[in-house]
PyMOL Python script that loads the backbone (N, CA, C, O; Angstrom):
from pymol import cmd

cmd.read_pdbstr("""\
ATOM      1  N   MET A   1     -70.114-123.044-162.609  1.00  0.00           N
ATOM      2  CA  MET A   1     -71.483-122.877-162.169  1.00  0.00           C
ATOM      3  C   MET A   1     -71.736-121.451-161.692  1.00  0.00           C
ATOM      4  O   MET A   1     -72.837-120.933-161.875  1.00  0.00           O
ATOM      5  N   ARG A   2     -70.762-120.817-161.097  1.00  0.00           N
ATOM      6  CA  ARG A   2     -70.943-119.446-160.622  1.00  0.00           C
ATOM      7  C   ARG A   2     -71.165-118.490-161.781  1.00  0.00           C
ATOM      8  O   ARG A   2     -71.909-117.519-161.649  1.00  0.00           O
ATOM      9  N   THR A   3     -70.523-118.756-162.923  1.00  0.00           N
ATOM     10  CA  THR A   3     -70.685-117.902-164.091  1.00  0.00           C
ATOM     11  C   THR A   3     -72.127-117.956-164.590  1.00  0.00           C
ATOM     12  O   THR A   3     -72.696-116.926-164.950  1.00  0.00           O
ATOM     13  N   ILE A   4     -72.711-119.133-164.614  1.00  0.00           N
ATOM     14  CA  ILE A   4     -74.099-119.275-165.044  1.00  0.00           C
ATOM     15  C   ILE A   4     -75.027-118.520-164.088  1.00  0.00           C
ATOM     16  O   ILE A   4     -75.981-117.876-164.525  1.00  0.00           O
ATOM     17  N   HIS A   5     -74.750-118.599-162.806  1.00  0.00           N
ATOM     18  CA  HIS A   5     -75.557-117.895-161.804  1.00  0.00           C
ATOM     19  C   HIS A   5     -75.468-116.385-162.018  1.00  0.00           C
ATOM     20  O   HIS A   5     -76.485-115.693-161.972  1.00  0.00           O
ATOM     21  N   LYS A   6     -74.277-115.876-162.248  1.00  0.00           N
ATOM     22  CA  LYS A   6     -74.109-114.442-162.471  1.00  0.00           C
ATOM     23  C   LYS A   6     -74.818-113.991-163.741  1.00  0.00           C
ATOM     24  O   LYS A   6     -75.450-112.935-163.755  1.00  0.00           O
ATOM     25  N   ILE A   7     -74.720-114.774-164.799  1.00  0.00           N
ATOM     26  CA  ILE A   7     -75.394-114.441-166.054  1.00  0.00           C
ATOM     27  C   ILE A   7     -76.909-114.438-165.853  1.00  0.00           C
ATOM     28  O   ILE A   7     -77.608-113.586-166.400  1.00  0.00           O
ATOM     29  N   THR A   8     -77.410-115.383-165.074  1.00  0.00           N
ATOM     30  CA  THR A   8     -78.841-115.447-164.802  1.00  0.00           C
ATOM     31  C   THR A   8     -79.310-114.223-164.038  1.00  0.00           C
ATOM     32  O   THR A   8     -80.333-113.633-164.385  1.00  0.00           O
ATOM     33  N   VAL A   9     -78.584-113.837-163.012  1.00  0.00           N
ATOM     34  CA  VAL A   9     -78.956-112.668-162.214  1.00  0.00           C
ATOM     35  C   VAL A   9     -78.920-111.411-163.072  1.00  0.00           C
ATOM     36  O   VAL A   9     -79.830-110.586-162.990  1.00  0.00           O
ATOM     37  N   ILE A  10     -77.901-111.252-163.879  1.00  0.00           N
ATOM     38  CA  ILE A  10     -77.801-110.076-164.743  1.00  0.00           C
ATOM     39  C   ILE A  10     -78.937-110.071-165.762  1.00  0.00           C
ATOM     40  O   ILE A  10     -79.516-109.018-166.028  1.00  0.00           O
ATOM     41  N   SER A  11     -79.265-111.218-166.331  1.00  0.00           N
ATOM     42  CA  SER A  11     -80.356-111.310-167.315  1.00  0.00           C
ATOM     43  C   SER A  11     -81.694-110.943-166.686  1.00  0.00           C
ATOM     44  O   SER A  11     -82.487-110.212-167.280  1.00  0.00           O
ATOM     45  N   ILE A  12     -81.936-111.443-165.504  1.00  0.00           N
ATOM     46  CA  ILE A  12     -83.195-111.132-164.816  1.00  0.00           C
ATOM     47  C   ILE A  12     -83.269-109.645-164.510  1.00  0.00           C
ATOM     48  O   ILE A  12     -84.327-109.034-164.657  1.00  0.00           O
ATOM     49  N   THR A  13     -82.159-109.057-164.087  1.00  0.00           N
ATOM     50  CA  THR A  13     -82.134-107.627-163.797  1.00  0.00           C
ATOM     51  C   THR A  13     -82.428-106.808-165.047  1.00  0.00           C
ATOM     52  O   THR A  13     -83.224-105.870-165.000  1.00  0.00           O
ATOM     53  N   VAL A  14     -81.800-107.150-166.154  1.00  0.00           N
ATOM     54  CA  VAL A  14     -82.029-106.431-167.408  1.00  0.00           C
ATOM     55  C   VAL A  14     -83.490-106.573-167.843  1.00  0.00           C
ATOM     56  O   VAL A  14     -84.108-105.599-168.271  1.00  0.00           O
ATOM     57  N   CYS A  15     -84.034-107.770-167.735  1.00  0.00           N
ATOM     58  CA  CYS A  15     -85.441-107.981-168.108  1.00  0.00           C
ATOM     59  C   CYS A  15     -86.374-107.155-167.212  1.00  0.00           C
ATOM     60  O   CYS A  15     -87.330-106.548-167.695  1.00  0.00           O
ATOM     61  N   ALA A  16     -86.093-107.139-165.926  1.00  0.00           N
ATOM     62  CA  ALA A  16     -86.936-106.374-165.006  1.00  0.00           C
ATOM     63  C   ALA A  16     -86.884-104.882-165.328  1.00  0.00           C
ATOM     64  O   ALA A  16     -87.915-104.209-165.322  1.00  0.00           O
ATOM     65  N   LEU A  17     -85.701-104.369-165.606  1.00  0.00           N
ATOM     66  CA  LEU A  17     -85.587-102.952-165.945  1.00  0.00           C
ATOM     67  C   LEU A  17     -86.279-102.639-167.264  1.00  0.00           C
ATOM     68  O   LEU A  17     -86.855-101.561-167.412  1.00  0.00           O
ATOM     69  N   THR A  18     -86.235-103.541-168.207  1.00  0.00           N
ATOM     70  CA  THR A  18     -86.921-103.342-169.482  1.00  0.00           C
ATOM     71  C   THR A  18     -88.431-103.304-169.281  1.00  0.00           C
ATOM     72  O   THR A  18     -89.116-102.454-169.850  1.00  0.00           O
ATOM     73  N   VAL A  19     -88.943-104.213-168.483  1.00  0.00           N
ATOM     74  CA  VAL A  19     -90.384-104.238-168.206  1.00  0.00           C
ATOM     75  C   VAL A  19     -90.803-102.971-167.478  1.00  0.00           C
ATOM     76  O   VAL A  19     -91.857-102.407-167.774  1.00  0.00           O
ATOM     77  N   LEU A  20     -90.003-102.524-166.545  1.00  0.00           N
ATOM     78  CA  LEU A  20     -90.342-101.310-165.802  1.00  0.00           C
ATOM     79  C   LEU A  20     -90.313-100.076-166.699  1.00  0.00           C
ATOM     80  O   LEU A  20     -90.991 -99.089-166.412  1.00  0.00           O
ATOM     81  N   GLY A  21     -89.549-100.118-167.762  1.00  0.00           N
ATOM     82  CA  GLY A  21     -89.519 -99.000-168.692  1.00  0.00           C
ATOM     83  C   GLY A  21     -90.857 -98.787-169.381  1.00  0.00           C
ATOM     84  O   GLY A  21     -91.140 -97.681-169.842  1.00  0.00           O
ATOM     85  N   GLY A  22     -91.669 -99.799-169.461  1.00  0.00           N
ATOM     86  CA  GLY A  22     -92.982 -99.694-170.082  1.00  0.00           C
ATOM     87  C   GLY A  22     -94.079 -99.256-169.130  1.00  0.00           C
ATOM     88  O   GLY A  22     -95.254 -99.280-169.496  1.00  0.00           O
ATOM     89  N   CYS A  23     -93.733 -98.868-167.956  1.00  0.00           N
ATOM     90  CA  CYS A  23     -94.725 -98.505-166.938  1.00  0.00           C
ATOM     91  C   CYS A  23     -94.866 -96.991-166.821  1.00  0.00           C
ATOM     92  O   CYS A  23     -94.855 -96.459-165.711  1.00  0.00           O
ATOM     93  N   SER A  24     -94.996 -96.296-167.927  1.00  0.00           N
ATOM     94  CA  SER A  24     -95.011 -94.846-167.896  1.00  0.00           C
ATOM     95  C   SER A  24     -96.298 -94.281-167.313  1.00  0.00           C
ATOM     96  O   SER A  24     -96.299 -93.146-166.838  1.00  0.00           O
ATOM     97  N   ASN A  25     -97.387 -95.030-167.332  1.00  0.00           N
ATOM     98  CA  ASN A  25     -98.636 -94.497-166.801  1.00  0.00           C
ATOM     99  C   ASN A  25     -98.853 -94.834-165.326  1.00  0.00           C
ATOM    100  O   ASN A  25     -99.938 -94.606-164.792  1.00  0.00           O
ATOM    101  N   MET A  26     -97.845 -95.367-164.676  1.00  0.00           N
ATOM    102  CA  MET A  26     -97.948 -95.700-163.257  1.00  0.00           C
ATOM    103  C   MET A  26     -97.666 -94.458-162.419  1.00  0.00           C
ATOM    104  O   MET A  26     -96.929 -93.566-162.839  1.00  0.00           O
ATOM    105  N   SER A  27     -98.261 -94.409-161.228  1.00  0.00           N
ATOM    106  CA  SER A  27     -97.959 -93.312-160.318  1.00  0.00           C
ATOM    107  C   SER A  27     -96.539 -93.479-159.779  1.00  0.00           C
ATOM    108  O   SER A  27     -95.938 -94.545-159.905  1.00  0.00           O
ATOM    109  N   ARG A  28     -96.023 -92.432-159.189  1.00  0.00           N
ATOM    110  CA  ARG A  28     -94.659 -92.486-158.641  1.00  0.00           C
ATOM    111  C   ARG A  28     -94.557 -93.555-157.555  1.00  0.00           C
ATOM    112  O   ARG A  28     -93.559 -94.273-157.481  1.00  0.00           O
ATOM    113  N   ARG A  29     -95.568 -93.661-156.728  1.00  0.00           N
ATOM    114  CA  ARG A  29     -95.551 -94.662-155.655  1.00  0.00           C
ATOM    115  C   ARG A  29     -95.565 -96.074-156.230  1.00  0.00           C
ATOM    116  O   ARG A  29     -94.864 -96.951-155.725  1.00  0.00           O
ATOM    117  N   ASP A  30     -96.355 -96.305-157.282  1.00  0.00           N
ATOM    118  CA  ASP A  30     -96.392 -97.619-157.924  1.00  0.00           C
ATOM    119  C   ASP A  30     -95.038 -97.970-158.525  1.00  0.00           C
ATOM    120  O   ASP A  30     -94.585 -99.110-158.430  1.00  0.00           O
ATOM    121  N   LYS A  31     -94.394 -96.980-159.148  1.00  0.00           N
ATOM    122  CA  LYS A  31     -93.065 -97.214-159.723  1.00  0.00           C
ATOM    123  C   LYS A  31     -92.058 -97.549-158.633  1.00  0.00           C
ATOM    124  O   LYS A  31     -91.247 -98.461-158.794  1.00  0.00           O
ATOM    125  N   ASN A  32     -92.107 -96.807-157.513  1.00  0.00           N
ATOM    126  CA  ASN A  32     -91.186 -97.091-156.409  1.00  0.00           C
ATOM    127  C   ASN A  32     -91.406 -98.493-155.856  1.00  0.00           C
ATOM    128  O   ASN A  32     -90.445 -99.179-155.506  1.00  0.00           O
ATOM    129  N   THR A  33     -92.655 -98.923-155.773  1.00  0.00           N
ATOM    130  CA  THR A  33     -92.967-100.261-155.282  1.00  0.00           C
ATOM    131  C   THR A  33     -92.408-101.323-156.222  1.00  0.00           C
ATOM    132  O   THR A  33     -91.800-102.296-155.776  1.00  0.00           O
ATOM    133  N   ALA A  34     -92.616-101.135-157.522  1.00  0.00           N
ATOM    134  CA  ALA A  34     -92.126-102.112-158.503  1.00  0.00           C
ATOM    135  C   ALA A  34     -90.602-102.177-158.524  1.00  0.00           C
ATOM    136  O   ALA A  34     -90.026-103.264-158.574  1.00  0.00           O
ATOM    137  N   VAL A  35     -89.951-101.024-158.485  1.00  0.00           N
ATOM    138  CA  VAL A  35     -88.481-101.006-158.477  1.00  0.00           C
ATOM    139  C   VAL A  35     -87.949-101.645-157.199  1.00  0.00           C
ATOM    140  O   VAL A  35     -86.998-102.425-157.240  1.00  0.00           O
ATOM    141  N   GLY A  36     -88.558-101.317-156.075  1.00  0.00           N
ATOM    142  CA  GLY A  36     -88.139-101.914-154.806  1.00  0.00           C
ATOM    143  C   GLY A  36     -88.290-103.420-154.801  1.00  0.00           C
ATOM    144  O   GLY A  36     -87.425-104.134-154.293  1.00  0.00           O
ATOM    145  N   ALA A  37     -89.392-103.910-155.368  1.00  0.00           N
ATOM    146  CA  ALA A  37     -89.607-105.354-155.437  1.00  0.00           C
ATOM    147  C   ALA A  37     -88.580-106.022-156.348  1.00  0.00           C
ATOM    148  O   ALA A  37     -88.081-107.103-156.036  1.00  0.00           O
ATOM    149  N   GLY A  38     -88.268-105.384-157.464  1.00  0.00           N
ATOM    150  CA  GLY A  38     -87.267-105.942-158.381  1.00  0.00           C
ATOM    151  C   GLY A  38     -85.889-106.000-157.762  1.00  0.00           C
ATOM    152  O   GLY A  38     -85.202-107.019-157.842  1.00  0.00           O
ATOM    153  N   ILE A  39     -85.492-104.914-157.149  1.00  0.00           N
ATOM    154  CA  ILE A  39     -84.174-104.872-156.506  1.00  0.00           C
ATOM    155  C   ILE A  39     -84.127-105.846-155.331  1.00  0.00           C
ATOM    156  O   ILE A  39     -83.122-106.527-155.124  1.00  0.00           O
ATOM    157  N   GLY A  40     -85.208-105.910-154.570  1.00  0.00           N
ATOM    158  CA  GLY A  40     -85.261-106.840-153.443  1.00  0.00           C
ATOM    159  C   GLY A  40     -85.193-108.290-153.886  1.00  0.00           C
ATOM    160  O   GLY A  40     -84.552-109.115-153.234  1.00  0.00           O
ATOM    161  N   ALA A  41     -85.852-108.603-154.991  1.00  0.00           N
ATOM    162  CA  ALA A  41     -85.819-109.983-155.506  1.00  0.00           C
ATOM    163  C   ALA A  41     -84.412-110.374-155.936  1.00  0.00           C
ATOM    164  O   ALA A  41     -83.948-111.474-155.638  1.00  0.00           O
ATOM    165  N   VAL A  42     -83.744-109.478-156.631  1.00  0.00           N
ATOM    166  CA  VAL A  42     -82.371-109.764-157.058  1.00  0.00           C
ATOM    167  C   VAL A  42     -81.463-109.901-155.847  1.00  0.00           C
ATOM    168  O   VAL A  42     -80.650-110.823-155.779  1.00  0.00           O
ATOM    169  N   ALA A  43     -81.595-108.989-154.892  1.00  0.00           N
ATOM    170  CA  ALA A  43     -80.761-109.053-153.694  1.00  0.00           C
ATOM    171  C   ALA A  43     -81.034-110.335-152.906  1.00  0.00           C
ATOM    172  O   ALA A  43     -80.103-110.978-152.421  1.00  0.00           O
ATOM    173  N   GLY A  44     -82.308-110.705-152.780  1.00  0.00           N
ATOM    174  CA  GLY A  44     -82.655-111.940-152.073  1.00  0.00           C
ATOM    175  C   GLY A  44     -82.087-113.163-152.761  1.00  0.00           C
ATOM    176  O   GLY A  44     -81.619-114.090-152.100  1.00  0.00           O
ATOM    177  N   ALA A  45     -82.126-113.174-154.088  1.00  0.00           N
ATOM    178  CA  ALA A  45     -81.580-114.307-154.836  1.00  0.00           C
ATOM    179  C   ALA A  45     -80.075-114.404-154.669  1.00  0.00           C
ATOM    180  O   ALA A  45     -79.528-115.495-154.505  1.00  0.00           O
ATOM    181  N   VAL A  46     -79.411-113.264-154.712  1.00  0.00           N
ATOM    182  CA  VAL A  46     -77.953-113.261-154.575  1.00  0.00           C
ATOM    183  C   VAL A  46     -77.539-113.676-153.163  1.00  0.00           C
ATOM    184  O   VAL A  46     -76.618-114.475-152.995  1.00  0.00           O
ATOM    185  N   LEU A  47     -78.213-113.138-152.158  1.00  0.00           N
ATOM    186  CA  LEU A  47     -77.836-113.425-150.771  1.00  0.00           C
ATOM    187  C   LEU A  47     -78.120-114.862-150.353  1.00  0.00           C
ATOM    188  O   LEU A  47     -77.447-115.392-149.469  1.00  0.00           O
ATOM    189  N   THR A  48     -79.112-115.501-150.981  1.00  0.00           N
ATOM    190  CA  THR A  48     -79.472-116.863-150.594  1.00  0.00           C
ATOM    191  C   THR A  48     -79.081-117.890-151.650  1.00  0.00           C
ATOM    192  O   THR A  48     -79.583-119.013-151.645  1.00  0.00           O
ATOM    193  N   ASP A  49     -78.188-117.505-152.552  1.00  0.00           N
ATOM    194  CA  ASP A  49     -77.716-118.397-153.626  1.00  0.00           C
ATOM    195  C   ASP A  49     -78.854-118.959-154.466  1.00  0.00           C
ATOM    196  O   ASP A  49     -78.851-120.143-154.802  1.00  0.00           O
ATOM    197  N   GLY A  50     -79.824-118.120-154.807  1.00  0.00           N
ATOM    198  CA  GLY A  50     -80.890-118.512-155.715  1.00  0.00           C
ATOM    199  C   GLY A  50     -82.075-119.213-155.081  1.00  0.00           C
ATOM    200  O   GLY A  50     -82.901-119.784-155.792  1.00  0.00           O
ATOM    201  N   SER A  51     -82.179-119.184-153.775  1.00  0.00           N
ATOM    202  CA  SER A  51     -83.309-119.813-153.102  1.00  0.00           C
ATOM    203  C   SER A  51     -84.607-119.104-153.492  1.00  0.00           C
ATOM    204  O   SER A  51     -84.658-117.875-153.521  1.00  0.00           O
ATOM    205  N   GLY A  52     -85.643-119.865-153.787  1.00  0.00           N
ATOM    206  CA  GLY A  52     -86.931-119.289-154.146  1.00  0.00           C
ATOM    207  C   GLY A  52     -87.546-118.495-153.009  1.00  0.00           C
ATOM    208  O   GLY A  52     -88.135-117.435-153.221  1.00  0.00           O
ATOM    209  N   ILE A  53     -87.404-119.018-151.804  1.00  0.00           N
ATOM    210  CA  ILE A  53     -87.950-118.327-150.637  1.00  0.00           C
ATOM    211  C   ILE A  53     -87.197-117.018-150.399  1.00  0.00           C
ATOM    212  O   ILE A  53     -87.807-115.998-150.076  1.00  0.00           O
ATOM    213  N   GLY A  54     -85.886-117.048-150.557  1.00  0.00           N
ATOM    214  CA  GLY A  54     -85.091-115.832-150.393  1.00  0.00           C
ATOM    215  C   GLY A  54     -85.433-114.786-151.441  1.00  0.00           C
ATOM    216  O   GLY A  54     -85.479-113.592-151.146  1.00  0.00           O
ATOM    217  N   THR A  55     -85.673-115.237-152.664  1.00  0.00           N
ATOM    218  CA  THR A  55     -86.037-114.317-153.739  1.00  0.00           C
ATOM    219  C   THR A  55     -87.407-113.690-153.472  1.00  0.00           C
ATOM    220  O   THR A  55     -87.575-112.478-153.609  1.00  0.00           O
ATOM    221  N   ALA A  56     -88.370-114.506-153.097  1.00  0.00           N
ATOM    222  CA  ALA A  56     -89.714-114.002-152.806  1.00  0.00           C
ATOM    223  C   ALA A  56     -89.707-113.080-151.588  1.00  0.00           C
ATOM    224  O   ALA A  56     -90.376-112.047-151.578  1.00  0.00           O
ATOM    225  N   GLY A  57     -88.952-113.461-150.571  1.00  0.00           N
ATOM    226  CA  GLY A  57     -88.847-112.614-149.382  1.00  0.00           C
ATOM    227  C   GLY A  57     -88.199-111.281-149.689  1.00  0.00           C
ATOM    228  O   GLY A  57     -88.642-110.241-149.203  1.00  0.00           O
ATOM    229  N   GLY A  58     -87.150-111.311-150.496  1.00  0.00           N
ATOM    230  CA  GLY A  58     -86.497-110.066-150.896  1.00  0.00           C
ATOM    231  C   GLY A  58     -87.420-109.177-151.699  1.00  0.00           C
ATOM    232  O   GLY A  58     -87.416-107.959-151.524  1.00  0.00           O
ATOM    233  N   ALA A  59     -88.219-109.775-152.584  1.00  0.00           N
ATOM    234  CA  ALA A  59     -89.176-108.997-153.373  1.00  0.00           C
ATOM    235  C   ALA A  59     -90.233-108.360-152.480  1.00  0.00           C
ATOM    236  O   ALA A  59     -90.608-107.205-152.681  1.00  0.00           O
ATOM    237  N   ALA A  60     -90.708-109.107-151.504  1.00  0.00           N
ATOM    238  CA  ALA A  60     -91.728-108.580-150.598  1.00  0.00           C
ATOM    239  C   ALA A  60     -91.187-107.423-149.767  1.00  0.00           C
ATOM    240  O   ALA A  60     -91.825-106.377-149.652  1.00  0.00           O
ATOM    241  N   VAL A  61     -90.021-107.617-149.198  1.00  0.00           N
ATOM    242  CA  VAL A  61     -89.418-106.563-148.374  1.00  0.00           C
ATOM    243  C   VAL A  61     -89.077-105.342-149.229  1.00  0.00           C
ATOM    244  O   VAL A  61     -89.322-104.207-148.822  1.00  0.00           O
ATOM    245  N   GLY A  62     -88.514-105.577-150.404  1.00  0.00           N
ATOM    246  CA  GLY A  62     -88.185-104.476-151.295  1.00  0.00           C
ATOM    247  C   GLY A  62     -89.418-103.712-151.748  1.00  0.00           C
ATOM    248  O   GLY A  62     -89.386-102.486-151.852  1.00  0.00           O
ATOM    249  N   GLY A  63     -90.501-104.425-152.018  1.00  0.00           N
ATOM    250  CA  GLY A  63     -91.746-103.768-152.413  1.00  0.00           C
ATOM    251  C   GLY A  63     -92.311-102.888-151.316  1.00  0.00           C
ATOM    252  O   GLY A  63     -92.788-101.785-151.582  1.00  0.00           O
ATOM    253  N   VAL A  64     -92.259-103.368-150.089  1.00  0.00           N
ATOM    254  CA  VAL A  64     -92.744-102.571-148.956  1.00  0.00           C
ATOM    255  C   VAL A  64     -91.882-101.332-148.773  1.00  0.00           C
ATOM    256  O   VAL A  64     -92.405-100.238-148.560  1.00  0.00           O
ATOM    257  N   ILE A  65     -90.563-101.494-148.854  1.00  0.00           N
ATOM    258  CA  ILE A  65     -89.677-100.351-148.696  1.00  0.00           C
ATOM    259  C   ILE A  65     -89.902 -99.344-149.824  1.00  0.00           C
ATOM    260  O   ILE A  65     -89.977 -98.139-149.584  1.00  0.00           O
ATOM    261  N   GLY A  66     -90.010 -99.850-151.060  1.00  0.00           N
ATOM    262  CA  GLY A  66     -90.266 -98.960-152.183  1.00  0.00           C
ATOM    263  C   GLY A  66     -91.579 -98.208-152.055  1.00  0.00           C
ATOM    264  O   GLY A  66     -91.671 -97.043-152.442  1.00  0.00           O
ATOM    265  N   HIS A  67     -92.596 -98.868-151.514  1.00  0.00           N
ATOM    266  CA  HIS A  67     -93.901 -98.240-151.324  1.00  0.00           C
ATOM    267  C   HIS A  67     -93.837 -97.130-150.276  1.00  0.00           C
ATOM    268  O   HIS A  67     -94.532 -96.120-150.389  1.00  0.00           O
ATOM    269  N   GLN A  68     -93.006 -97.322-149.266  1.00  0.00           N
ATOM    270  CA  GLN A  68     -92.930 -96.348-148.179  1.00  0.00           C
ATOM    271  C   GLN A  68     -92.049 -95.141-148.483  1.00  0.00           C
ATOM    272  O   GLN A  68     -92.138 -94.118-147.803  1.00  0.00           O
ATOM    273  N   ILE A  69     -91.203 -95.255-149.499  1.00  0.00           N
ATOM    274  CA  ILE A  69     -90.311 -94.142-149.850  1.00  0.00           C
ATOM    275  C   ILE A  69     -91.152 -92.986-150.383  1.00  0.00           C
ATOM    276  O   ILE A  69     -92.050 -93.181-151.202  1.00  0.00           O
ATOM    277  N   GLY A  70     -90.854 -91.802-149.915  1.00  0.00           N
ATOM    278  CA  GLY A  70     -91.542 -90.603-150.378  1.00  0.00           C
ATOM    279  C   GLY A  70     -92.921 -90.412-149.797  1.00  0.00           C
ATOM    280  O   GLY A  70     -93.715 -89.626-150.314  1.00  0.00           O
ATOM    281  N   ARG A  71     -93.206 -91.105-148.753  1.00  0.00           N
ATOM    282  CA  ARG A  71     -94.528 -91.009-148.125  1.00  0.00           C
ATOM    283  C   ARG A  71     -94.669 -89.738-147.364  1.00  0.00           C
ATOM    284  O   ARG A  71     -95.718 -89.488-146.770  1.00  0.00           O
TER     285      ARG A  71
END
""", "prot")
cmd.dss("prot")
cmd.show_as("cartoon", "prot")
cmd.util.cbc("prot")
cmd.orient("prot")
């Protein structure tokens, strides 16, 4: 079961990075927010063993941190 979880996390990360690659017309702050939210979501999922609330919370916190970087 752990192998499936790891494959899922890696797949989601690859998909998120692919989607972010298409965001060339976004401002730097928007890109930082999106990257922060993606990284936060993955971290939240890993830390809470895939909990939906942990994933959403990680995305929210990561998005805020990403938005504040370079301010």
